[in-house]
N, C-alpha and C positions, 0 to 999 in steps of 0.2 A: 504494500500500500504506500502510495506516495505520501510525502509529509504534508498532507493537505491542510491540516489545522495550523501549520506554521507558514507555509509558503504562499498559499493563495486562497482566494474565496471564490474560485470559479463556479459559475452557475451551470447547472445541467440544462443546456438548451436543446430543445428538440425541434425537429423540422416536421411540421404537419403537412401531410399530403393527402388530399381527398381523391379517391379514385373509385371507379365503378367496375363491378364484375360483370361478366356475361349474364349471371343470374341477377334478376331484378330484386332489389332490396331497398327498403325505406331507411335503413340504418347506415349512416355514413361510416366509412372505414378510415382509420387514422394510422399513419406511420409515425412513430416517435422514437428518438434515439434511445430512450430509456422508459418503457411503458410503466415500470414500477414506480419511478419518480413522479411521472404524470399522475398516476392514481393516488400516490401518497399526498401530493399537493392538493388534488381534488378533494380528498377526504379531510385534509387539514383545514382548508379554507371554508369548508361547509360542515364542520364538525357539529355545529349547533342546529343544523337543519333536521327536519323530520326524516325518519328512516326511508319512507317512500320517495321523498325527494332525492335522497342520496342514491336510491336504486335507479331512478330515472336518469340521473347524471351519469351513473356508471353504464347504463344501457347505451347512452349516446356516445360513449367512448369508442365502442365497436372493436375493442381489442379481442384477438383470438386468445382465449385462456389456455394455459398449459400449466403443468406441475411447477416448473421453475418460477414462472411469473407469480403464481398465487403464493408460493412459499416465500418469495422475495418480499412481496407486499406485506404479508403477515409479520415477517421478521423485522420489518421497518416500524412495526407498531407493537413491539414487545412490551412497552410500558404505557400503552394507550389502548385499553381494551375495546372501547366502543367502535372506533373505525375498523379495528381488526374484526370484530364480531359482525358488523354490518357487511364488510367486504366478503367475509367467509359465507355468510348466509346468502348473499347475492350470487356469489360464484357457485354455490351448491345448487341453487334453484334456476340457474341460467338455462336457456333452451339450446345452447350451442353444443350440448353433448358432453361438456366437461363434468367429470365426477371427482371429488376430492380423494386423494390417496391417504394412507395411514399416516404418512409423514406430515401432511397438511393438517390432518385431524389432531395429531400430536402437538403441533405448533399452537393451534387455537385453544386446545385444552390447557396447555401450559400457560398461555397468556391469561385466560379467564381465571384459572386457578391461582395464578400469582396475584391477581388483583382481587381475589376472593369474590368473584361474580359467579356464585354457585347456582343461582337460578338459571342463568344463561348456559352454564356448563352442563346442567342436567338436560337442557333442551338439546344441546349438541349431542350428548350421550344417547338420548332417546333416538335421535336420527341415525346415529352410528349403529345402534343395535339392529337396525333394519338390514344392515349389510355386515355379515359376520367378519369378513376379512379386514374390516377397518380397524377394529380394536385388537392390536397385536400386543406383544409383551412390552414394547417400548411405551405405547400409550397407557397400558395398565400401570406401569411403574410411575409414569407422570401423574396419573390420576391419584394413585395412592400417596405419592409425595405431596401433592397439593392439598388433598383432604387432611392428611395428618399435619401438614404445615399450618393449616388453619385450626388445628386441634379438634377436627371432626373425626374422632377415633372410631366411633360406631359406624359412620358412613364408610370409612376406609375398610373396616372389617367386613361389612355387608357387601362391599364391592368385590372383595376377594371371593365370597361365596356365590356371587353372581357370574363368575367367570364362564360357566357353561353356557349362559345366555349369549355370550359373545363368541362362542366357539373355542374357548380356551380351557385347558385342563386344570383341575385342582391338584397341582403338584407341589413338591417340596421346594422347588426353586422359587415359585411365586410366593409361597408361604414365607420363605426366608426374606424375600423382598419386602413383604409387609412388615415383618419383625424389624428389619433393618431401619425402615423409615420411622416406625414407632419409636425405636431407640434414638434415632438421630434427632428427633424433636422432643426428647426427654420424657416420652411415655413408656419408660422402661418397665414399670410395674405392670402396665397393661400388656406389654409384649410378653413378659415372662408368664403372666397368668394365662394368656392365650396359648402359649407354647405348651405349658403343663396340662391345660385342659385338653388340648388336641392329642397329647401323648397318652394321657390316662384314659380318655374316653374314646379315642379314635374318631373324634368328632369330625364329620365331613371328609374323613380320609378312608381310603381302602385299608381294612385291617391288616392286609399283607405288608403294608408300609410301616407298621407300628415299630418293629425292631430297627428298621432302617432310619426312622425318624429319631429314635432314642440314641442311635450310634452316630448321628450326623454332627460331627464336631463343629462344622461351620455354623450350624444353628445355635449351638451352645456359645460359640465365640461371639455371635451377635449380641446375646444377652449379657455376657461377661463384659464386652466392650461398652455396652450401654451404661452399666453401673460404674465402670471405670471413668467414662467421660463425665458422668454426673459427679464424680469425685467421692462416691460412696464406697469407701474401702471395706466397710463391714459387709455390705451385700456382695461386693466383688469376691471377698474371701469365701463367703457362703457358696456362691456359684462355682468357685474353683473346687471346693470340696465335692459339690454335686457332680462336677465333670469327672473328678478322680473316681467317684463311686459308680459312674455310668459305664456302659459297655465301650465307650470311645476313649481314646487317649489324647492328652493335650498335644497340639501340633505347634509349629513355629509361631503361628499367629497368636495362639493362646499365651505363649511366653512373651511375645512382643506386647500384647495387651497389658499383661501384668507389669512389665518393666515400665511401660508408659504411665500406668497408674501410680507406680512408686515415684517416678520423677515428678509427676504433677502434684503429689502430696509432699514434695520436698525431701523425700527419702532417697536422695541421689546416691548416698553411700551404699545402701542396700541394693539399689539397682545396679550400680557398678560392680558390686561383689557378685551378683548373679550373672551379669554380662561377662565378666572376666572368667568366672567359673565355667561358663559354657565354652569359651575359647581354650582354657586350660585342659578341659576334659575331652577335647577333640570335637566339641560341638561346633556348629556353623551358624552363628547368629546371622540373619539375613540383613539386607540393606535397610529394612524398616527399623529393626532393632538398633542398628548402628546409628541411623539418623536420629532416633529418639535420644540416645545417649549423647550424641554430639550437640543436639539442640539444648538438652538440659545443662550440659557443661558450659555452653555459650551463655545461657541465661544466668548462670551463676558467675559469669565473667572468668571462667577457667578456660580461656580460649587456647592457651598452649596445649592443655590436655586434649581438647577437642581436635586440634590439628594433628596431634600425635596419633589418635585413633583414626582420623581421616587418612593419614599416611599408611597406617597398618592395614587398612581395609583391603587394598589391592593385593598386598603381599599374602593375605590370608584367603584370597579367592572371593572376596566380596566387593564387587565393583561399585563405586559410588554412583548415584544418579543425580538428577537435577535437584531433588529435595535436599540431598546432602549438601550440595553447593549453596543452595538457597539459605540453609540454616547458618552457614558460615558468613555468607554475604550480608544477611540481615543484621547480625551483630557487629560485623566489621564496619558497616555503614553507620551504625549507632555511635561507634567510638571514632568515626572519621578516619579509619585506616583505608583511604580510598585507593592508594597504590596497590595494596594487597587485594582489594575488592576487584579492581580491573584486571589484576593478574589472574584471579580465579575465573572471571568472565571469559578472558582470552582462552584459558584452558578448557572451559566448557565448550566454546566454539570450535576448538581444535578436535575435541573428542567426538562431538556431535552425538547422534543417537539419543540414548536416554539421558545424556548430560546436556543436551542443547538448551540454552536459556529459554525460559517460558515467561508468561505475562507477570508472574510473581517476581521473577528476577528483575525485570525491568521496572516494576513498581518500586522495588527497593532502591534502584538506581535513581529513579525520578525523585523519590522522597528526599534524597540526599543533595539535590541540586540547590544552587544558591541564587540563580538568576534566569530569566526567561530564555536567553539565548542558548542555554545548554539543553533545553528540552528537545529541540530539533535533532541534535546529535544522537541522543538516546533513542528517539523514535525511529530515526533512519537506521540505526544499528539493529533495532528490533525488526524492522522490515527486511533488512538484508539477510537476517537469519530465519526468515520465513515465519515469524511469530506475528499473528494477526492481532489487531486491536480488539479489546473487549470492554465491558462496562467498568471493570475495575481500573483499567488503564485510563480510560476517558475521564472517570471521576477523579482520579489522582491528578491528572493534568489540569482539570477544571479547578480543583482545590488549590493547586500551585499558582495558577494565573490569578485567582481571586486573592490569594495571600499577597502576591506581588502587585495587586491592583492594576493588572494588565488587561484593560477592557477589550482590546483588539483580540488578544489571545483567548479570552473568555468567549467572545462572540463566535470566533471561528470554531472553537472546540464544541460549543453548543450546537452550532449548525451542522457540523460533521457528525456528531452523535445522533442527531435527529435524522439526518440523511441516511446513515448506515444502520439504523434500527437498534442502536445500543443505548437508547435513552431519548431524552432525559428521564431518569427513573426517580424514585423517592430520594435516593442518596443525592442525586444531582440537585434537586430542589432544596434539600436540606442544606447543602453546601451554600447555595445562592442566598437562601433566607438568612442563615446565621452570619455569613461573611458580610453581607450588605448591612445587616443590623450592627455588627461590630464596627463597621466603617461609618456609621451614622446615616446610612441611606435607608431610612425606615420605610419610605414609600415604595422603594424598589423591593425591599424584603416582603412587604405586604402584597405587592403585585405577584411575586413568585409564589407566595403562599396561596393566593386566590386561584392562580393557574393550576397549582398542584391539586388543590381540592376539587377543582372543576373536572379534572381527569380521573377522579375517583380514588386518589391516593390518600391514605390516612397518615397525617403527620406523626413523627416520632414524639414520644413523651416530652423530650427536651425542647422540641419545637413548640409544643402546646404551652409549655411554661413561658417560652419566649413571647408568645402572642400577647399575654397580659402586659409584659414590659413594653411591647410595641404600642399597645392601646394607650397605656399611660403616657408614653412619649408623644404620640400623635395628639392626644387630648391636650397635653400641655402646650404643644405648638399652636393648636387651634385656638385655645384661650388667649395665648399671647398675641396671636394675629388679630383676634377680635378686639383686644385692648388697644392695639395700634390703630386699627380702623376706627374705633370709637374716638380715640384722641384726635385723629385726623379730621373726623367729622365735626367735632367741637371746635377745632381750630378754624 
């Protein structure tokens, strides 16, 4: 990707050409250099119009719908559910013969779920149920993630038991996906209860799978990891004992989970003892375990020890990956050892493969920058290594430009985010609201807040607290203005 947000603000200009086919039609056909951009702008500037009016405007475009075009338009509206939903419904009902694929359905389900528009999501789901092949494993995982992410645990569980309606099997893999998302969103108790009920009663499972389920260490690892992530060492130890008593044996992931839990609880000494004991006994800690130890050592500012383990990894047959380098780079940036940071980045680029820098790497580099002119160099390096922009990188750049009060950089970043479908999302608006308020531009902060709410985004709790401060400040200005105007009148 070219360094668009730094180098230029070129507009996507299309050439319209009306032409007629041999077949008589009342609908004009248009040729545009980028149909997705045209549709995006059409929806943007008519966003407050009634749905039927939007349908008519889309009908008049006369574009030939295809999979790539529909997917492109939806991805440009990842953080703006209404135009995405209107376009999806229109595309699904068009008479041109186009039918949405499972990828397209997955995209709209993700958008609606992310914005917690569950009424609209259920409507899409009902339509999808009429064609079995539309709801595949990817769509199922997205649905579960969005339901659980909104803490709709019962709906997520019911969705699992409805899998047969969509032509999907009630298998262990899908059940593990459900447990994983329950644990990821801190519903570990619900996940464990569901697991044990299914094991004990064979609920909704083929009885022949009972022993297989009990011996599935991956299932146990999900529960163990859930308690460890919550920081509940008491429950984690209990699950560990259950694993030892079960027909299955702990695997490398089980040990990795425990070591990570120990480091999070500040018990780095115990974790190091277990880690070094594995090496001394001829065990082979994998890259995940090594990364965990390196990250914990860096957090405790024991960077020389972290670098020592980093150097030992390759000698012991455990090759580092991008996460290994990122742990070191993160803390090196914090202490401003930038020469060592760029030495590590150069090494990552030479090794390529699993070591190639990713968006996380470049976010650490961006965060360490001191002035606007340096942003372009980092983003060009990112593009050169084939790492695409994402919402994290855009929001980091936006935050930097706001901190430096670089209005031109902010505007270009905002426009490119919008054009490429990476926002602006809730984080983007939160950055603009808080930074404008801090710089005394209260009216600008209010404008972004109103725009954010109009898109159906719910402000963060800290933003809600800021609203009262903005109201007080605006009220004070208003009263002061009235006093001035009153004095002028009397004069």
